[in-house]
TIKOL-847493 format. One record per residue (C-alpha): residue number from 0; residue in one letter; x, y, z. Coordinates in nm, 4 decimals, padded with zeros to 6 digits. Example, Ala and Ser with C-alpha at 12.3 -4.5 7.8 and 13.67 -1.06 7.14 Angstrom:
   k r       c1       c2       c3
   0 A  01.2300 -00.4500  00.7800
   1 S  01.3670 -00.1060  00.7140
END
This chain:
   k r       c1       c2       c3
   0 M -02.2244  06.2398 -01.0398
   1 R -01.9273  06.0525 -01.1857
   2 R -01.8218  05.9320 -00.7943
   3 R -02.2103  05.8405 -00.7593
   4 A -02.2124  05.6513 -01.0299
   5 L -01.9182  05.5254 -00.9972
   6 A -02.0304  05.3798 -00.6391
   7 A -02.3421  05.2464 -00.7668
   8 G -02.1351  05.0605 -01.0116
   9 L -01.9443  04.9098 -00.7548
  10 A -02.2032  04.8457 -00.5526
  11 I -02.3412  04.6493 -00.8448
  12 G -02.1054  04.4271 -00.9082
  13 T -02.0344  04.3759 -00.5779
  14 G -02.4162  04.2784 -00.5280
  15 A -02.3820  04.0638 -00.8608
  16 V -02.0656  03.8795 -00.7573
  17 A -02.2206  03.7727 -00.4416
  18 L -02.5660  03.7039 -00.5708
  19 A -02.3492  03.4140 -00.8091
  20 N -02.1511  03.3063 -00.5433
  21 A -02.4624  03.2137 -00.2829
  22 A -02.5966  03.0675 -00.5842
  23 L -02.3675  02.8075 -00.6836
  24 R -02.3744  02.7206 -00.2984
  25 R -02.7100  02.6189 -00.3510
  26 G -02.6865  02.4707 -00.6823
  27 T -02.3982  02.2067 -00.5770
  28 P -02.5124  01.8760 -00.4289
  29 E -02.3652  01.7491 -00.1403
  30 L -02.1175  01.4719 -00.1954
  31 E -02.1252  01.1454 -00.1830
  32 P -01.7829  00.9526 -00.0794
  33 P -01.6675  00.8517 -00.4672
  34 L -01.5230  00.4599 -00.3461
  35 S -01.7896  00.1925 -00.2736
  36 G -01.6785  00.0418  00.0828
  37 A -01.7299  00.0984  00.4651
  38 H -01.7227  00.4516  00.4929
  39 R -01.5891  00.5408  00.8240
  40 T -01.4833  00.8952  01.0308
  41 F -01.1120  00.9220  01.1733
  42 E -01.0952  01.2030  01.4172
  43 W -00.7777  01.3692  01.3857
  44 N -00.7267  01.7436  01.5771
  45 G -01.0777  01.8303  01.5937
  46 I -01.1255  01.7162  01.2071
  47 D -01.3450  01.4239  01.0927
  48 V -01.1707  01.2709  00.8176
  49 R -01.3501  01.0637  00.5926
  50 Y -01.2039  00.7041  00.4735
  51 T -01.3400  00.4241  00.2488
  52 E -01.2616  00.0939  00.4162
  53 S -01.2946 -00.2280  00.1780
  54 G -01.1151 -00.5840  00.1981
  55 D -01.0403 -00.8740  00.4417
  56 P -00.9355 -00.6712  00.7544
  57 D -00.7087 -01.0113  00.8312
  58 D -00.5642 -00.9309  00.4932
  59 P -00.2853 -00.6800  00.4892
  60 D -00.3278 -00.2931  00.4906
  61 L -00.2654 -00.1536  00.2109
  62 V -00.3267  00.2686  00.2422
  63 L -00.3811  00.5134 -00.0534
  64 L -00.3771  00.9096 -00.0245
  65 H -00.4314  01.1029 -00.2898
  66 G -00.2486  01.3547 -00.4042
  67 I -00.3654  01.7352 -00.3764
  68 N -00.5318  01.9377 -00.6010
  69 A -00.8531  02.2077 -00.6155
  70 A -01.0472  01.8515 -00.6908
  71 G -00.8746  01.6506 -00.4961
  72 S -00.9939  01.3291 -00.3340
  73 S -00.9703  00.9247 -00.2904
  74 G -01.1705  00.8930 -00.5497
  75 E -00.8375  00.9605 -00.7769
  76 F -00.8114  00.5459 -00.6364
  77 R -01.1421  00.4519 -00.8256
  78 A -01.0091  00.2938 -01.1050
  79 I -00.8043  00.0313 -00.8675
  80 F -00.9877  00.0310 -00.5277
  81 D -01.1933 -00.2810 -00.5571
  82 D -00.9611 -00.4834 -00.7544
  83 L -00.6738 -00.3862 -00.4265
  84 A -00.9887 -00.4964 -00.1723
  85 E -00.9814 -00.8365 -00.3333
  86 E -00.6190 -00.8870 -00.1744
  87 Y -00.6157 -00.6043  00.0563
  88 H -00.7354 -00.4475  00.3489
  89 V -00.7469 -00.1385  00.1688
  90 I -00.8000  00.2019  00.3394
  91 A -00.8534  00.5211  00.2006
  92 P -00.9041  00.8977  00.3276
  93 D -00.9878  01.2039  00.1470
  94 L -00.7209  01.4519  00.3383
  95 P -00.8385  01.6735  00.5711
  96 G -00.9834  02.0004  00.3629
  97 F -01.0770  01.7860  00.0819
  98 G -01.3594  01.5560 -00.0364
  99 T -01.6139  01.4184  00.2489
 100 S -01.4009  01.5372  00.5011
 101 D -01.4023  01.8403  00.7000
 102 R -01.2737  02.1691  00.5603
 103 P -01.2350  02.4227  00.8442
 104 P -01.0957  02.7536  00.7217
 105 L -00.7429  02.6690  00.8731
 106 R -00.4594  02.8249  00.7023
 107 Y -00.3170  02.4860  00.5448
 108 S  00.0513  02.3941  00.5597
 109 A  00.2765  02.1243  00.4468
 110 T  00.3391  02.0054  00.8175
 111 L -00.0416  01.9958  00.9033
 112 Y -00.0789  01.7374  00.6046
 113 E  00.2971  01.5417  00.7259
 114 E  00.1513  01.4898  01.0641
 115 F -00.1751  01.3850  00.9622
 116 V -00.0285  01.1552  00.7058
 117 R  00.1823  01.0075  01.0161
 118 D -00.1016  00.9379  01.2304
 119 F -00.3347  00.7887  00.9700
 120 V -00.1071  00.5693  00.8722
 121 A  00.0378  00.4883  01.2386
 122 A -00.3208  00.3697  01.3293
 123 F -00.2527  00.0825  01.0779
 124 D -00.0949 -00.2327  01.1077
 125 R  00.2882 -00.2292  00.8926
 126 P  00.0929 -00.0800  00.5998
 127 A  00.1975 -00.0541  00.2396
 128 V  00.1011  00.2947  00.1374
 129 V  00.0067  00.4288 -00.2078
 130 A  00.0985  00.7860 -00.2204
 131 S -00.0141  01.0347 -00.4883
 132 S  00.2098  01.3184 -00.6106
 133 L  00.2635  01.6473 -00.3153
 134 T  00.1414  01.3670 -00.0308
 135 G  00.4183  01.1139 -00.1686
 136 A  00.6467  01.3632 -00.0517
 137 Y  00.4757  01.3852  00.2872
 138 L  00.4821  01.0067  00.3272
 139 T  00.8398  01.0624  00.2560
 140 A  00.9477  01.2884  00.5431
 141 V  00.7786  01.0819  00.8185
 142 A  00.8174  00.7269  00.7291
 143 D  01.0794  00.7441  00.9891
 144 D  00.7800  00.7396  01.2814
 145 V  00.6117  00.5001  01.1393
 146 A  00.6105  00.1361  01.0115
 147 L  00.5764  00.0571  00.6173
 148 S  00.6107 -00.2912  00.4627
 149 A  00.6082 -00.1177  00.1178
 150 V  00.6196  00.1944 -00.0602
 151 V  00.4817  00.3362 -00.3686
 152 L  00.5145  00.6724 -00.4888
 153 I  00.3201  00.8144 -00.8275
 154 C  00.4997  01.1005 -00.9700
 155 P  00.6082  01.2256 -00.5689
 156 T  00.7297  01.5970 -00.5629
 157 E  00.8290  01.8505 -00.2669
 158 R  00.6960  02.1262 -00.4820
 159 G  00.3126  02.1908 -00.5701
 160 G  00.3139  02.5903 -00.6771
 161 P  00.5118  02.9090 -00.6923
 162 D  00.7524  03.0696 -00.4083
 163 R  00.4926  03.1122 -00.1076
 164 N  00.2939  03.4132 -00.1978
 165 L  00.1467  03.5395  00.1431
 166 V -00.1288  03.7806 -00.0584
 167 A -00.2508  03.5290 -00.2952
 168 R -00.3238  03.3069 -00.0610
 169 E -00.5349  03.5932  00.1864
 170 L -00.6774  03.6991 -00.1220
 171 L -00.8525  03.3983 -00.2214
 172 R -00.9331  03.3423  00.1143
 173 S -01.1285  03.6344  00.1277
 174 P -01.4560  03.6095  00.1648
 175 L -01.5961  03.7371 -00.1432
 176 V -01.3763  03.7943 -00.4319
 177 G -01.1647  03.4859 -00.2867
 178 E -01.5039  03.2549 -00.3331
 179 A -01.5675  03.4739 -00.7128
 180 L -01.1910  03.3666 -00.8072
 181 F -01.1864  03.0314 -00.6742
 182 N -01.4957  02.9704 -00.8419
 183 L -01.3399  03.0511 -01.1698
 184 L -01.0790  02.8782 -01.0728
 185 A -01.2517  02.5511 -01.0165
 186 S -01.4944  02.6025 -01.2957
 187 K -01.5616  02.3380 -01.5009
 188 P -01.3452  02.4724 -01.8196
 189 S -01.0821  02.4953 -01.5373
 190 I -01.1371  02.1790 -01.4201
 191 R -01.1296  02.0153 -01.8245
 192 Y -00.8152  02.2193 -01.8946
 193 F -00.5789  02.0955 -01.6048
 194 N -00.6999  01.7328 -01.6502
 195 A -00.6391  01.8098 -02.0712
 196 D -00.3017  01.9617 -01.9841
 197 H -00.1563  01.7921 -01.6916
 198 G -00.3562  01.5112 -01.5584
 199 Y -00.4150  01.2796 -01.8701
 200 Y -00.2291  01.1868 -02.1608
 201 D -00.5699  01.1114 -02.3555
 202 M -00.9028  01.2521 -02.2348
 203 D -01.0747  00.9923 -02.3686
 204 R -00.9516  00.7889 -02.0553
 205 V -01.1797  01.0678 -01.8012
 206 S -01.5284  01.0618 -01.7837
 207 E -01.7694  01.3114 -01.7809
 208 S -01.9117  01.1993 -01.4823
 209 W -01.5707  01.2113 -01.2860
 210 M -01.5390  01.5628 -01.4018
 211 A -01.8907  01.6538 -01.2610
 212 Y -01.7601  01.4697 -00.9319
 213 E -01.4365  01.6725 -00.9355
 214 W -01.6412  02.0365 -01.0022
 215 R -01.8772  01.9479 -00.6990
 216 T -01.5965  01.8694 -00.4587
 217 A -01.4592  02.1435 -00.5802
 218 H -01.7912  02.3614 -00.4679
 219 Q -01.8285  02.2416 -00.1016
 220 P -01.8686  02.4675  00.1789
 221 N -01.4920  02.5844  00.2493
 222 A -01.3653  02.3902 -00.0013
 223 R -01.1455  02.6970 -00.1078
 224 Y -00.9014  02.7017  00.2094
 225 A -00.6876  02.4284  00.1388
 226 P -00.6551  02.4976 -00.2107
 227 A -00.5670  02.8357 -00.1164
 228 S -00.2873  02.6954  00.0632
 229 F -00.1749  02.4685 -00.2571
 230 V -00.1492  02.7537 -00.4850
 231 S  00.0008  03.0007 -00.3072
 232 G  00.2824  02.7754 -00.2165
 233 F  00.2274  02.7308  00.1397
 234 L  00.1580  02.3335  00.0592
 235 N  00.5653  02.3118 -00.1059
 236 A  00.7549  02.0587  00.1387
 237 D  01.0580  02.1976  00.2881
 238 F  01.2992  02.0008  00.2283
 239 D  01.4654  01.7737 -00.0333
 240 L  01.2764  01.4714 -00.1467
 241 E  01.5979  01.2543 -00.2891
 242 A  01.7158  01.2683  00.0887
 243 T  01.3906  01.1854  00.2697
 244 L  01.3417  00.9324 -00.0085
 245 A  01.6568  00.7391  00.0676
 246 D  01.5963  00.6923  00.4292
 247 V  01.2792  00.5626  00.3725
 248 D  01.2889  00.2325  00.5676
 249 A  01.0765 -00.0026  00.3319
 250 P  01.1300 -00.0793 -00.0513
 251 V  00.9952  00.1950 -00.2875
 252 T  00.8930  00.1804 -00.6031
 253 L  00.8315  00.4971 -00.8017
 254 L  00.5242  00.4906 -01.1051
 255 W  00.5439  00.7125 -01.3434
 256 G  00.3714  00.8571 -01.6958
 257 R  00.6181  00.9061 -01.9088
 258 E  00.4451  01.1590 -02.0261
 259 A  00.4072  01.3753 -01.7150
 260 D  00.5216  01.7491 -01.7622
 261 I  00.4817  01.9008 -01.3733
 262 T  00.6559  01.5865 -01.2715
 263 P  00.9001  01.5166 -01.5668
 264 L  01.0137  01.1285 -01.6224
 265 K  01.3404  01.3100 -01.5945
 266 R  01.2777  01.3701 -01.2269
 267 G  01.1631  00.9993 -01.1821
 268 R  01.4954  00.8870 -01.2663
 269 E  01.6955  01.1440 -01.0586
 270 L  01.4835  01.0286 -00.7756
 271 A  01.5529  00.6602 -00.8512
 272 E  01.9139  00.6990 -00.9357
 273 A  01.9833  00.9009 -00.5635
 274 A  01.7748  00.7320 -00.3643
 275 D  01.8711  00.3592 -00.5043
 276 C  01.4875  00.2478 -00.5318
 277 R  01.2980  00.1020 -00.8105
 278 L  01.1509  00.2937 -01.1189
 279 V  00.8060  00.2046 -01.3114
 280 V  00.7435  00.4107 -01.6057
 281 I  00.4104  00.3318 -01.8389
 282 D  00.4014  00.5246 -02.1703
 283 D  00.1229  00.7545 -02.2566
 284 A  00.0231  00.8479 -01.9573
 285 K  00.0804  01.1872 -01.7543
 286 L  00.0083  01.2576 -01.3651
 287 L -00.2208  00.9940 -01.2789
 288 P -00.0937  00.6515 -01.4978
 289 H -00.2985  00.4694 -01.2349
 290 V -00.6454  00.5888 -01.3365
 291 E -00.5312  00.5760 -01.7204
 292 F -00.4076  00.2246 -01.7433
 293 P -00.5092  00.0591 -01.3504
 294 E -00.4335 -00.2775 -01.4950
 295 R -00.0655 -00.2336 -01.5571
 296 A -00.0825  00.0328 -01.1774
 297 L -00.2064 -00.2822 -01.0304
 298 E  00.0824 -00.5236 -01.1544
 299 V  00.3152 -00.2718 -01.0209
 300 V  00.1487 -00.2328 -00.6591
 301 R  00.1372 -00.6231 -00.6247
 302 D  00.4776 -00.6276 -00.6957
 303 A  00.6138 -00.3729 -00.4840
 304 I  00.3888 -00.5377 -00.1787
 305 G  00.5089 -00.8395 -00.2818
 306 R  00.8537 -00.7558 -00.2540
END
């Protein structure tokens, strides 16, 4: 009897999880692009990468590369995109596996993103590039292969998670339990917690509508596959950021939030000293100084490109 009861309980629990997962899938609206402009597709290795383009094509090219997290998208640049487009030809992709881009069920890796960054940036004419967090490290790794006019890295890091954990990655990729775990990881309370604990110094600077968009992007079909590699350490860059940063053949500016804790300011000072590059610090900001203080960030980007 106990075995039958246990089996029945497991069956009921499994069915409940499956129903909850299905309800979330059905209840999540289709995702619209987060930025205004011309919405185009970059075909890369069988993946349709969506990007937004704005500004005069005759103006200097400026590529914006968002950071990686469970709800990552080009919308990270929403506070500065339109203003930059008044002076530059601005291009902002959703990285493969994120936002409105295709999200095939791959085992995503740092190498995949390094190759994408190289190929996407190389499609434009000696662009300036702004790259955030882990994506900034990917850019430095391939900088020798592309012609860059200027680089701005926002709180760059070569480590976005713990050491590689194969069990954690495969668990999150699994069809029932993994989907349920990811739904918890990307729940509205979890998104709010990450924003408050790491993303923003002042939560009044992030709107409820934006956090709702983050929730929607984290609940699109196949949304868990790229973050599964991220949280299990498989997107950590396998090189020393100080060395690759020093080899970038373009003026480099580091933009840092003074209160950033995942990538503390101390790390920014170490990188600036080791690579002999400029460091600009914005007070009362964490990982997203370009969202918390867009006017100051615009000054930094314009000055970096002018250099």
